[in-house]
C-alpha positions, 0 to 999 in steps of 0.5 A: 637605572640606565648606565651612562651612554658610551661615546661610541655605540653599536651600529646595527643592521637587520639583514632580511632574508625572506624567511630567515637565514637558517637554510630550513628557516622557512619550515619553522612553524612560525615562518611565512613560507611564501614571504619572499614575494609578500610585500606586507611581510617586508613592510612589517619587518622594516617597520619593526626594525625602524621602531627598534632604531636599527641603523639599516635594513640590508638585502642580499641578492643574486641573479640566479637560483643558487641551487646546485642540482635538480635534487635540491632545487625544489627544496630551496626557499630562495627560488622566488624573491623580489629584486631588492631595489624595487622592494626598497623603493616600496619600503621607502614609502612606508618608513621614515628613518631607517637606512635601506641597503641593497646588494647589486653586482658589478659583474652583471650590471652597468655603472650608469644603471646602478648610479641612476637607481641608487641616486633615485632611491636616495631621493625617494627615501630622503637620504637613506640609500646604501649600495652593497658592492659585490662581484657575484660568484657563481656560474649559474649567474654567468649563464643568465648573462650570455656567459658559459662561466663566471669571470675570474676573480682578479678580472671581477675585482679589476672591473669592480674597482673601475665600476665604483669609480664610474658610479661615484663620478656620475653621482658627482656630475651635478653640484648640489645647487645645480638645479635652479627651476627658475621660471622667470629666466627660463633656466632649469639648471645652472650650466656651470654646475654640470660636468659630464663624466667623460670616462674612458677606461679599460672596462667602461666608456661613460660620457654622462652626465647622470640624469638624476640630480646629486643624491641627498647624501652626496653619495649613497653609502658604499657597503662591501662584503668581500673579505679576500685580499682583493676584496679588502683592498677594494674596501680600503679604497672605496667602502664605508661599511664592511659586512664580513663573516668571522667565526671567533673573536681573535679572527675578527680582531685580526680582520678589523685591525688589518683592514683598518690598517690599510686605510691610511694608504688611501688617505682615509682614517679608521672612523671612515669605515665601519666593520659590521660582522654578521651574527646569527642569534638564537635567543631564549629566556634560558640557556635551555630554551635557546638550545631547544630552539636551535636544535628544533631548527637543525632538525628541519634540515634535509640532508641533501640541502645541507650537503648542497649548501656546504658544497656551495660554500666550498665553491661548488665542489662535489662531495657526494662521493664522500661519507657524511660522517667522514672528514672533509677531503684535504685536497679540495681545489680553491674556487674561482668564486667566494675565496674568503668563504672557502677559506673560512669553512675549510679552516673551521672544519680543520680547526674543530675536526668536523665531519662533513655532516657536522660541517654542513650543520654548522654552515646551514645556520648562517653560511659561515657567519658567527652563530651564537645561542643563549639568553639575552644577557649572554648574547649581549655579553658576546656582542659587547666583547667583540665591540669593545675588544676591537673586533667590530663597530657593530653587527648585521643581525641575521635572524634564523627565521622571520618574523620571530627571530627578529622579534626575539632580538628586538624584545630581548637583546636590545633592552639589554644593550640599551641598559649597558649604554651600547645602543641608541634610544632614538635616532638622532639624524634622518639619513643613513650617513647620520646614523652611521656617523659618516660624513657627507662627501663634499662635491669635488669642484676642482675638476679643471672647470665644469663642462657646460652644455647648451 
């Protein structure tokens, strides 16, 4: 007999990385090597996640091929993949309830474009869109946008702060009932329910209004993945979901409490922000089977790829001159890019005394995210401990390879979570906000009068 449901239940995202999150996942016998550009593959994954009642699917993105050198470039499975908003628009047509979250950078886009695209996706999907706000991190991306190097960390976050304000302001340029469609009077919309944004800031000048009506959710859900000091402050002010990389229960608890503790200064309450660490599960029907599956994946890592991935997670530092079976150097410079990931990976190496080879084998699984292996029961135990121990509101599930890794989680772990009353049996709402328990933002009408247009 099922146990009574908890009042508070896990939120779950399916983080879909074409062939899976393990750096060698594309080489797995059950993986589809060309999945990055196969719509049918993504349709199957999205519909499977929806049938399993996941809150959302989540797509990462970068605007460059993230290989560090010519030697590893031909070995990356992430050299060709769909642009995420285009893909989610297609998936919106073949799903009905699951949320659709896409990563879009504030460094290499303009606010009007982003506001318009996510408002459109929210309408196309009936209120299921979410924007994962990132500032990007690599020089490779900069060189695709007429820059020699990536902007400095502080500059990126200052731009991101203003960028989010402009986007949310554009989503509010129309009141919810602004459009009349009144053929008899000839009024398409009520002019007193329109306000041009007329934003003039340090980074952007945007008049508005947005040429899409207010999104069904008011605002598509704002997601963020930054864990640096600047990233956490941006999250405390603007984010509604945080996707974070944490390695231990203690670290996750400290992050959870610290970030939730920042909300009050912005007039926000803890339930207005959901923290969902990434978790990379390798699941077996026995501990031995799980270990065998994990070791089979690890055996597929080419050493050059493992070393390049580690270098990438350390901000691009060149490790080629150091022995693979020696320790990580002590004097590595902190990068301009992903500062929180640098700190996480170097902290892991120091804490566990890992060699460079051992460290790249750890990073290759989930790029610094929590990696767990075992039976459905043992994995459910660990997820429950984090959830009930003040470390997480839910998790972004990162399948090692696809489709098998997602299928394993759905078939084996979800029934165990449901048996414990930790995850829903069925959707109770239709929008992403409803799934996550987030209120729909009311339109801010107190602007000193709407700006009318002829």
